C-alpha positions in Angstrom: 0.0 0.0 0.0 1.2 3.5 -0.7 1.8 5.9 2.1 -0.2 9.1 1.8 0.1 11.9 4.3 -3.0 13.9 4.8 -3.2 16.4 7.6 -6.4 18.1 8.7 -6.5 20.8 11.3 -9.9 21.1 13.1 -10.7 24.2 15.0 -13.8 24.4 17.1 -15.8 27.3 15.8 -17.2 29.4 18.7 -20.5 31.2 18.5 -18.6 34.5 18.5 -16.6 33.6 15.4 -17.3 35.3 12.1 -17.1 33.6 8.6 -15.2 35.5 5.9 -15.7 34.6 2.3 -12.6 34.5 0.1 -12.3 35.0 -3.7 -11.8 31.2 -4.3 -15.2 30.5 -2.8 -13.8 29.2 0.5 -14.6 30.6 3.9 -12.4 31.3 6.9 -13.4 31.6 10.5 -12.0 34.5 12.5 -12.7 35.8 16.0 -15.3 38.5 16.3 -13.6 41.9 15.7 -10.9 40.5 13.5 -9.6 42.7 10.7 -8.2 42.1 7.2 -4.6 42.2 8.5 -5.4 39.3 10.8 -7.2 37.5 8.0 -4.0 37.8 5.8 -1.8 36.6 8.7 -4.1 33.6 9.2 -3.6 32.6 5.6 0.2 33.3 5.4 2.7 35.5 7.2 4.2 36.3 3.8 0.8 37.4 2.5 0.4 39.6 5.6 3.6 41.5 4.8 2.5 42.1 1.2 -1.1 43.2 1.7 -1.8 47.0 1.8 -5.5 47.2 1.6 -8.6 45.0 1.4 -11.6 45.0 -0.9 -14.5 44.2 1.4 -17.9 43.6 -0.2 -16.7 45.6 -3.2 -15.4 48.6 -1.2 -11.8 49.5 -0.3 -11.2 49.1 3.4 -8.3 49.8 5.7 -6.6 46.6 7.0 -7.2 47.6 10.6 -11.0 48.1 10.2 -13.0 45.2 11.7 -14.6 42.7 9.5 -18.2 41.4 9.8 -19.7 38.0 9.5 -20.3 37.1 5.9 -18.0 39.8 4.4 -16.5 39.0 1.1 -12.8 39.9 1.2 -10.1 40.3 -1.4 -6.7 41.1 -0.1 -4.7 43.5 -2.3 -1.0 44.2 -2.6 0.8 47.2 -3.9 0.6 46.0 -7.5 -3.2 46.4 -7.6 -4.4 49.8 -8.9 -6.9 50.0 -6.1 -4.1 50.1 -3.6 -2.4 53.2 -5.2 -4.8 55.6 -3.4 -3.9 54.1 0.0 -0.2 54.1 -0.7 -0.2 57.7 -1.8 -2.3 58.7 1.2 0.2 57.0 3.5 3.1 58.8 1.7 1.2 62.1 2.3 1.3 61.3 6.0 5.0 60.6 5.9 5.5 63.8 4.0 3.7 65.8 6.7 5.6 64.1 9.5 8.9 64.9 7.8 8.0 68.5 7.2 6.7 69.1 10.8 9.8 67.4 12.2 12.2 69.5 10.2 10.1 72.7 10.4 8.2 72.6 13.8 6.5 76.0 13.0 5.0 74.5 9.8 1.2 75.0 9.2 -0.2 71.9 7.5 -3.3 71.9 5.4 -5.3 68.9 4.0 -4.3 67.2 0.9 -6.5 65.8 -1.9 -9.4 63.5 -1.4 -8.4 61.3 -4.3 -4.8 60.1 -4.2 -4.8 58.0 -7.4 -2.6 60.5 -9.3 -0.2 61.3 -6.4 -0.2 63.2 -3.2 0.6 66.6 -1.7 0.0 68.8 1.2 0.2 72.6 1.3 2.5 73.9 3.9 3.2 77.3 5.3 6.7 77.6 6.9 6.8 81.4 6.6 8.8 81.3 3.3 8.9 79.2 0.1 10.7 75.9 0.3 14.2 75.9 -1.2 15.7 73.1 -3.2 17.9 72.2 -0.2 14.7 71.9 1.9 13.2 69.5 -0.6 16.3 67.3 -0.4 16.2 67.4 3.4 12.5 66.5 3.4 13.1 63.5 1.0 15.9 62.3 3.2 13.7 62.6 6.3 10.9 60.8 4.6 13.2 57.9 3.7 14.5 57.8 7.3 10.9 57.7 8.7 9.9 54.9 6.4 13.1 52.9 7.2 12.3 53.4 11.0 8.9 51.8 10.5 6.8 54.8 11.2 3.1 54.0 11.4 -0.1 55.9 11.4 -3.3 54.7 13.2 -6.7 55.8 12.1 -9.1 56.6 14.9 -12.7 57.7 14.8 -13.8 60.8 16.8 -17.1 62.3 17.2 -17.5 66.1 16.7 -16.9 67.0 20.3 -13.8 64.9 20.5 -12.5 66.4 17.3 -13.2 70.0 18.5 -11.3 69.3 21.7 -8.3 68.0 19.7 -8.2 71.0 17.4 -8.6 73.5 20.3 -5.4 72.1 21.8 -3.4 72.8 18.5 
C-alpha cells in the first residue's frame, strides 16, 4: 500500500466567530472583531507582509478596520491599482511628518481627497521651500519609512475632534 500523508486541522468554531468569504469560494473563521490584516496573517505570514488594503464587499477598506460576519474579502497588494490611493495617502502622512519634524512651525493643510494620481500637502513655513529643503524632506521621509513609522486611524465624534483641534 502507498503511504499518503493527509493532515487536517480542526478548530472548534465558537458562536462568536465570524465567517469570511474568500475569492476562491472558501470561507475562513475568525474571531469577532478581527480585521483584514489578521485574515491575511491567518492565511500566510508572507501574505500579511505584502497586503496593503482590502476590498470588502466591493469597497476599499483599511486593513485595521474590523470585518463582519459574511463579508467577502479580497486582499490587495501594492501591485493592484486599487491600492495606489492608499499608498499615496500613506506617503502624504510621511511627508507631513517629515516637514513638521524639520520645520516645527509649519502649518499643514489637508491634501487631496483622491490620491490616485499622487499626493501633496500645502505647507506654510513662513517662506517658500528651497531646493535644499526638498532634499532634506526627501531624506527625512526615507528615514521615517526605514524606521517603520506607522499611522493609526481613529474615529472621533464632533466634540472629541473639536477638543483635539482646540489644543493645537
